N, C-alpha and C positions, 0 to 999 in steps of 0.2 A: 457843320451846319446844325443849328439848334432848332428843335421842333417846338412849336407852341402847343401846350397841353390842350386837348379838346375840352370844351365846355358845352354841355347841351343847352338848348333853349330854356329848359326848365330850371337848370342851375343858374343861368343868367337871370331869369325871372325872380328866383328866390333871393339872390344877392341884391338885386335892385329893390325888391320889396323890403328887405331888412335894412337897407340904407335909408329908405324913405321913412321907415318906422322903426327906430332902434329899440323900442320897448316891446317889439312884437313877440320875442321869445319869452319875455317875462309875462306877458298877457296870456300866452299859450299855457305856460306852467300854472298860472292862476286858474285858468279854465279847467285844466286837467285836475287840479286839486279839488275842484267842486264836485266832479263826477266820479273820479277814479281813485284818488288817494284817500282811503278811508282808515279810520282807526281800527285796530285789531278787534275782533269779535270776542266778547266775553262768553265763553262756552257755557259756563254755569248759569249765567243770566238767560242765555238763549234756551237752555234746556228747561229752566223753570217757566219761562214764558210759553214754551210749547206744551208743557204738562198742564199748565193752568188754563189753557185755551179751551173754550166751550165749543164742542163740536156742533157743526151746523148740519141739519138734516139735508139729504140730497136735493129735495125739492122744497124750497122754503115756503112756498105759497100753499102747500097742502097741509091741512089740519091733521093732527093726530087723533082721529076719531075711532 
């Protein structure tokens, strides 16, 4: 006797969704690239930017009198 492999409702939902929209995974990857896949940080440029930054006083609306 062969047993049918169990598929959860969620797995069935995902398979159905991917069948309806075959480009779904490609769209997900494009969305991920916008927010998560970043170019490597140039440490020298970052250090120069931090060193050249003008420090702001703790309370900006108070005059230095």
